[in-house]
C-alpha positions, 0 to 999 in steps of 0.5 A: 369544493371538498377536493380543493379544501383537502388539497389546501389542507394538504399543503398546510400539512406540508408547511407545518411539518417541514421543520419537524421532518426535514433537517438542514444538511450538514457541511459534509452533506452539502459538500457531497451534494456539490460533488455529486452534482458535477458533470460526470465526465468532468468529475471523473477526468478531474479525479483521475488527473488529480489522483495521478498528480498527487500520487506521483508527487508523494511517491516520486518527489524527495528532498533531492529534487530541491537541489534545483532550487539550490537547497542542499539541507534536505539532500542525501549524505556525502562523505564528511557530512554531519548526520542530521538524524539517526538513520536506521536500516528499515529491513535486512539488506545485503550491500557491497561494503566498499571499505571491506572490499578495499581491504580485501583487495589490498590484502590480495595485492600485497600477497602477490610476490615481487616480480624480478628481472635481470638488469643490464644497466646495473653492471654498466653502472658498477663499472662506471662507478669503479672507473670514477672512484679510481679516477678520484683516487689518482687526483687525490694522490696527485694533490698537495694535500697532507697524507692524513687529509688524502686518506679522508678524501679517499674515504669520502669518495668511496660509494660504500663504507671504506675503512681507514686502513684500506683508504690509507693503502690506496693513498700510499700504494705504488702506482703499478699496484694501484693500476692492478687493483683497478684492473682486477676489480673491474675485470672480476666484476665484469666477469661475474656479471657476464655469467650470472645475475646477482640477487639480494639475499632476501629474495625467497626464490631463485629461478635458476642457476643463472642467478646467485645471491649476493653473499655467494657473489661476494664469495666468488669475488673473494676467490677471484681476488686470491687468484689474482694477487696476494698481500696488500694488492689482493686485499684491496682487490677483494675489498673493493670488488665486494664493495662495488658489487650491487644486485643485478637481479632487481624488482620489475616494478611495472610487472609487479604492479600489473600482477597485483592489480590483476589479483586485486581485480579478481577479488569479488566485492565484499557483501555485508548485511544490515539487520532491520533496525540497525543504527547506521549513523547517529545524529551529529556523527560525521558520515564515513564512506561505509555509512554512505554505502549503507545509506545508498543501500536503504535508498537514502542516497540515490545515484540515479537522476532524481528527475528520471526517477520521478518520470518513471514513477509518473509512468508507473502511477499512470499505468496503475490508474489505467488498470484501475480504470479498466477494472472499474469498467469491467466490475464497476456496475456490480461494485457501485450499485449505489453512490458511485461518485462518493465511492470513487472519491473515497477510493482515491482519497484512501489511496492518496491518504495511506501513500502519504502516511507511508511517505511520512513514516520514511521522512520521520525514519520510522520503521517501514514495517509499521506502515498500517496498510492493513488499516486501509484494507479494513476500512476499504473492505467495509466501505468499498467491498473486497474486490475493489479493495484488493486492487487498491491494496496492490497499487498502494503496496507497490507505491510504498515499496518504491517509497521504501527504496524498492523493497520487495520484501516489504511489498510482499509483507504488505500484500500478504497481511493486507490481503488477509485483512480483506478476507477477515473483515469481509463479513464483519457486521458489528464493532465488536466483530471488527475488534476481534477481527483486528486482533487476529489481523495484528497476530497474522501481520506479526507472523508474516513479518517474522517470516519475511524477515527470515526470508530476507536473511535476518537472524532469529532475534532480529526477525522476532523484533521485526515480528513485534513491529508487525504486531504494532502494525496490526494494532495501529491499523486496527486503531486507525480503522476504528477511528476513521471508519465511522467518520468516513461512512458518515461523511460519504454516507456509505452503507456498512453493516455497522451503519445498518445496525445503527439504523436498526435502532428503534430509538433513533429519532426518525423512527421515533417520529414515525411512531408518534406521527403514524403509529399504525404505519410504524406497526406495519413497518415492524411486521414487514421488517420481520417478514423481509428479514426471514425471507432474506435469510431463506435465500441468502440475501442481506437480511439486515438490509432487508429489515432496515429497509422495511423499517424506513420504507413508509416514512413518507406517510408521516407527511399525511398519516391520516390518508392511510387506513392503518393510522385512521383509528377512530377518524373519518376517512379523508378519501371519502371527500376526494376523487379517485385520481386525487386519492391515488396522487396522495397515496403515491406521494408517500413514496416521493415524500419518503425519498425526500425525508430519507435524503434530508436525514442522510439515509444511505442510498441503498435505503432510499432506493428501497423506499423508492422501489418498494411498490415498483410500478404497480397500479393502485387497483382500488382507486383505479377500479373506482375511477372506472366505475365513476367514468364508464366512458373510459376517460381514465388514464392508467398512468395516474394510478401507477407508482413511477419511482421504478421497479425493484432492482435488488433482491432486498427491494423485491423481498420488501415489495412482496412482504409489504403487499402481503402484510397489507392484504392479509391485514384486510382479511376478515378471517386470515386462516393459513389457507387464505394466507397461502392463497394471498401469497400465491396470488400476490406473487402471480400478479407481480410476475404477470405485471413484470415487477420483478423484471429488473430485480436479481431474484430468480423464480426459485428465490421468489418461491422461497421468499413467498414460503418464508413470508407465509410462515412469518405471517402465520407466526404473527397471527397464530392459530385461528378459529371460525367465528360465528356468523355476524349480523348483516350490519356487522358484516357490512361494517367489516367489509367497509373496513376491509376496503379502507385497508386497501387504500394503497393496495396496488392490486385490489379488486374492483370490489370495495372489499378487494384484498391485497395491498 
């Protein structure tokens, strides 16, 4: 009857405390719970495929892909287009300048001298012109036209400027003399052309004696005319032969063009340099050929098929995810000890988010060296750890380099600065430390960007400006990290040093509830926390995690605080009315109740694991021995008296188990002298080892010994020096002995005696 009554009372307590101890989950908590409840294989495949599609779209797609739908506004520029925005060079770029190259090649071609050849057609044409002219003269002389008109007609028939006196002489000269003039003119020209070639006076170089200049040829014709005749006939021969003379050493057009083409082709393309931040074309200006070349250099215009480029990006992103998959298979167990699903989703989200930020920077024509990838390093290192974060930074840097037009120097700058950010924040434990680390990262990013600009060929003023952009990058990364970090750590419920500091606040609502509902448990937790922290520092474990885990390890006792001896101040012990089996069940419930309360209050998984594992699989020895005494026939099941939520799996959980046991055991000692405390610690460690409670933890035997020493020192420090008390009466001694047994109600290794020690 008593047992049933107490069981009913227990259920009433649960219902009464539901509104107090349990709060409704937030929207993010419900979403996270829904995600974590999905089948693992489906979740992982969906996460990988979704990440692949998003990254391929963000990195590979650009406005040129809209051409397939007939959209032209967003495509690259062509000569004659009007610039839609101001376009700047994102980095120092050396490119082939088509305008300067064309000018250099034209200059080289113009410097090639004309190629000449001896023409056979010119002498024939000159002789034909002579015959034709004299034929016209004879027709004019035979006509009925007046002499003055005949003179004019002769002048007009001449292929060269003929004076009026010479034309009149040709009209009135005797027929025999006219024949001599024609014959000697023709013969002198034929003889000259047969011996030499005649070149223009402007020809700079005469290749040999077979070529003479035009002036010299005329002199030779004058001398020949003087030999042939004198007087009027000689004068006419001289004038006409000199007038009909044409250069026979002429330009070889084909050979000249060939040599000029060879000279032009021998000129190397002219390389020009764009400095970072240099304006290429202003909004509203007409795009020139040189502008197009510069835009091609910075990746604004692509000559390749955009769909082929998209296919290449898809393959590259697929390879990145495959490497990430192998990496997680190799190191995932160590990185994802808790909250694996949340961490994987967060990792994919960060990669996609910062790749999208990079794409927005390029779309808005912002300097690519201000892309805040260091902010990703800061956030990811704190939330996901440095090892996974380095993989994410490498992947994201490569993707940003592709987005920025295959900019190798940008990739190198982002890798170096982001890698330094990972190293800098890996041990950050507070917001103040994060702020200081962020300022250092900003300065280093400025220096790295300045140095990479010099490597890329920028001059000092431009490199200094790039360094300033790097400083802006670092400061922007710090601001993004400061804003997103608390949002992401709360959304994904990830444990960080900053989160631990918040949880360590004794004024937090949950710890205040523990103080009000179970003050004895609160005091016990505070002492265990100090012991755990001291021990964790001794072996290099996470001291802050050990302390915070100890704060919350017994929050499940708030459900039924009166069933635990430390809270029975001036109260009756309710276990007196319960069977050993039911008492053990109530004692064990505080672990599962603590896990439920921790989940309701959205405690990080690492803290919930410590709540679950702080008793390991130990046996509640006091009630087990009591059950054996009450049932000597041996019908007692040992499993009813063992905790079932798992052995400690981390160093911090193992430390907490030892500290919790030692503190409760020492509390039950009537005379806790240093000698007895040392015996309790040694006995506790031996029993835990023999029972296999450390089999799954990361603690070594040496570390377990060091933990025991640290816990012993902390307990002695709590209790201070002790003196031997006078012997009490038997009644008082019996009363203390009974109180000692009550303190061991949740003691997993208490002896069969009611005054057995331990917790």
